[in-house]
N, C-alpha and C positions, 0 to 999 in steps of 0.2 A: 470533607476529607481533603479536597483540593487546597484548603487553607493551611493545612498541616503537613502535606506530602508534596514534594516536588515531582513533577511530571518530567520524565526523560523524554528526549526527542524520539527515541525508539518506540516508547509507549504510545506517544502521540501519533507517530507515523502508523503504528499498528492499528490504533483506534480509527484513523482517518481511513485507511485502506479497508478495514473491516466494515466501516459504514457504507463506503462505496460498494463493496461486494454485496452487502445486504440490501442495497437499493434505498438506504436511509439518507435521503438528501439533508434533512434537517441536522441530523447528527454530523454528517461529514462537514456541513458548512459551519456548525457550531465548533468543531475541531479546528477548522481553518481560522475562524474568528478568535479563538483562544490563542492560537499561535501568533496571529497578528497582534493580539493584545499584549503578549509577552515580548513583542519585537523580535520574533525569530526570523531570521533570514529566509526568504522565500526559496533561495537556491539550496539551502541546507535541508529545508522541510522537504522539497521535491526529491532531493537525493535520498533522504530517509524513506519516503513514500516509494520512490522507485525501487529501493532495495527490498522493501517488504514484497512488492509486486513480483519482482524478479525471483525472489525466494519462493513465494506461492507457486508461480508458474512451474518453477523446476520441481517442486514437490508435487504438484498436481500431475505433471507428466510421469514422474517416477511412480506415483500411487496408481495411475491409470495402467501403468506396465506391471503392476502386482507387487511392487515393493512395499513393505511394511515400514512403519515409522523409524524403526531402529536401523534398518538398511539405509533408508533416505538420510537419516542423521549422519551415518557413517560415511555415505557417498558425498554429502554436501558439506560435511564438517560443521554442522549445525546442531545444538543440543536437542535431545529428544523431546524435551518438554516443549521448546519452541516449534519443533516440527509438528507435534500433536496439535498445538494451538493453531498453526496455519492449515493443517489438514482439516480441522474442524471449520475454520473460517471459510475455506474454499470448497467445502463439500457440496457438491450439486452443481458446481460450476465447471463448464467444459474447460479443459486446459487451453484450448484455442481462444477462448474468451479472455483468459488471463494473458495470452500472448498479445492479443490485440491492445490490452491495457498497458503492457510493457511497451509496446510500440508507440502508444499515446504519450506515455512518460518520457520517451526519448524525444518525441516531436516538442513536448512542453520544455524540455531541458534546453533544446536548441533556441527556441522561441525566447526563452528566459535569459540565456546567455548572449544573445545577438540583439537585444533591444532592452530598453529601460522600462519593461512592462510590469515590474514588481510581481505581485500575486496573480495577476491576470491569466497567465498560462496554466497555473495550478488550479484556479476557479474553472477554467475551461475544461482541463482534464477532469476534474470532479463531475462536471455536468455532462461531458462526453462518456465517461466510463459508466455513469449511472444510467445512461440510455443503451449501454452495450448489452450483449446477450448472455444469458445464463444457459 
C-alpha cells in the first residue's frame, strides 16, 4: 500500500503519536525512520506531532468533563471523525499524562530550534513519552 499511496504528514504524525500512546516503541521508531527516509524536516514533523498531542489533550480534557464528540468537535472546530479517532487513541490515558507529553513537545521544540541537533530531540521525546504514565 505504501508503494501506491502517499502518506501525508498529518497521517504520519497521528501514527507516530498513536504509537507513542500505545507504548509501541518499535512502531514509533519505524514512523520516525520512514520520515527520515523521506527527508522530512524534523521541525515540521515535530510540529505535526505536537499538534496531534495538543488536540488529543484538549479532547481528553473535554471528554473527561462529559462532552461528547459532537460538542468537542464544535468547541475545537475539528471534524467529528478526527475527534472520534483521537478519543479512541487516547482512551484510558489520563489528560494529565497528555499534558506532560505536550510539555515535552514544547521542550523538544526549543531544543530543536536552538541547536543543530536534527532528529535527536524528537527521538528523546518519543523515548520519554513512552515511559510516561497512563
